[in-house]
Structure formats: structure tokens, C-alpha cells
C-alpha positions, 0 to 999 in steps of 0.5 A: 302777869309780869309778877307771875312770869318772874316767879316762873323764871325764879322757879325754873332757875331753882329747879335747874340749879337743883338738877345741876347739883344732883347731876354733879353729886351723882357723878362724884358719888359714883366715882368716889363713894359716899365717904370719899365724896365731898360737898366742896367737890360736888359744888365745884362740879355743879358750878356753884358756891358751896353755900348754894349747895347747902341752900338746897340740901342741908347735909351731904347725907340729904343730898345723897338720899336725894340722888338715890331717890331720883335714880330709883324713881327714874327706874320705877317710872320706866316700868310704869310706862310699859307695865300694861303692854302685852307680855313680850312687848312690855318686856322688850320695851322695859329692857330698852327703856332701862338700857337707855336710862343707864347708857345716858347716866352710867354713874347712876347705876354705880351709885345704886349698886354700891348702896345695895352691895354695901347694904347701905343705911338708905337701902331699907327705905329705898326697898320699902318705898320703891323697890319692894313695890316695884318687884311686887308689881313685876312679879304679878305681871310675870304670874299673869303672863304665865297664867295666860300661857305667854311665858313658860312657868317660872319663879317670878323673882328669878325672872326679875333677877334675870331681866335686871342682871342681863340688862344692867350687868353689861353697863358695870362691865364697860370699863373692862369692855373698853380694854378688851373689845374693839368696839366702843361699848357705849356707842349708839350702834353697839348699844342697839346691838346689845339691846337686841341681844338682850331682848332675844335672849330674854324672850326666847328664855321666857316664851311659852310654847305658843310663842315658840311654835310648840317647841319643848 
């Protein structure tokens, strides 16, 4: 029993250290980019020795890949949570889930967006393993809701781009919003208002005639 308890503690300590490294790397990669980030700085941010970082991740590239995988997997998990809910409910819950995820980890969005915008070397693998299947499932849900008359006819890819754009662009604008807006863009009350505005905008844009009271 004691042996199992000790093993469990060792496993928990290892998982905690790995998560701490990934958290630190996410912040450093977001701030400095892949080239500017160093394993020395990441180790410092994680509160560990550099040799301990290499125990978990043999190269900076392996660490960067693990950071990307964790972020994208988190976004995929949000979609999986709500994909079977009815159209407007699932859409609203997914928007809220994505917004909460990015609000808690704004660095994560910057890392992924930079990889996409730069057509980085890991993008093909991320697309093949995670993003392409995610978009395919999302497109099928859009088509299903269109067929049921819940959503008005629309190109599924444009719908998905609208959902992602309206939801995520806000968080990329946070540095600007802090300069030009009298509100804290990441304060809980502001984020709640933003989520409500996004839900309202998307649902009014997608709602079929039945949900809009027959309005054209």
C-alpha cells in the first residue's frame, strides 16, 4: 500500500512539473515567439533547473510541439463537450467555453495564431490530427442544423470562421482595448458582457425563420 502511495505521489509530482513547464513555455513562446524563446528562460519561469526541463522535453522543438498540442486539444475538448446539444444551445455553450478558455490562458491563443499566420512547420500535423477533424465535425453540425431549419442556409466553413473570428478576435485586441477602453477587457463583468454580445450576434445571424418569428 505504501509503495503504491509513493508511486502515486511521484507520478503526481511528475505531472505537476510537466504542467508547470508547459505553462511557462506557453507564456514565453507567446511573448517572444519560437526563435526568441530560450529553454533557460522557460526553465526559470517554471522554477526548475534547465536539466530538469530536458528530462521532460529533450529539445525546445519537442517542448513547443507539446505546447501546441495541449492548446489545440483543449479547444477540441470544448467542442466535444457541447457538440450533441441542440443547435443554438450548443453554439452558445461552445462560444462561452472557448471564451473562458482563452480568457484564462490568453497566451495560448497568441501561440496558436502565430503558428497559423506564419504557416509554421507544425501546422500540417496540427491540421491533420486535430483541426481538420474538428472543422469537419463542426461543418456537419452546421449542415444538420440547416437541414432541420434551425439555422438558415449558409456555407458551413463561413459559419465556422464567423464563430471563431467573433469569439477569438476580441482577445487578440486586448492590448489595444486596454489603451482605448475605460473598462478592463479581461474583468469578469466585461467578459460576461462580451460573451452575451457574441451569443446574440451569432444566434441572430444564424437563426432560421422559425427562431426569428418568421422574419425574413
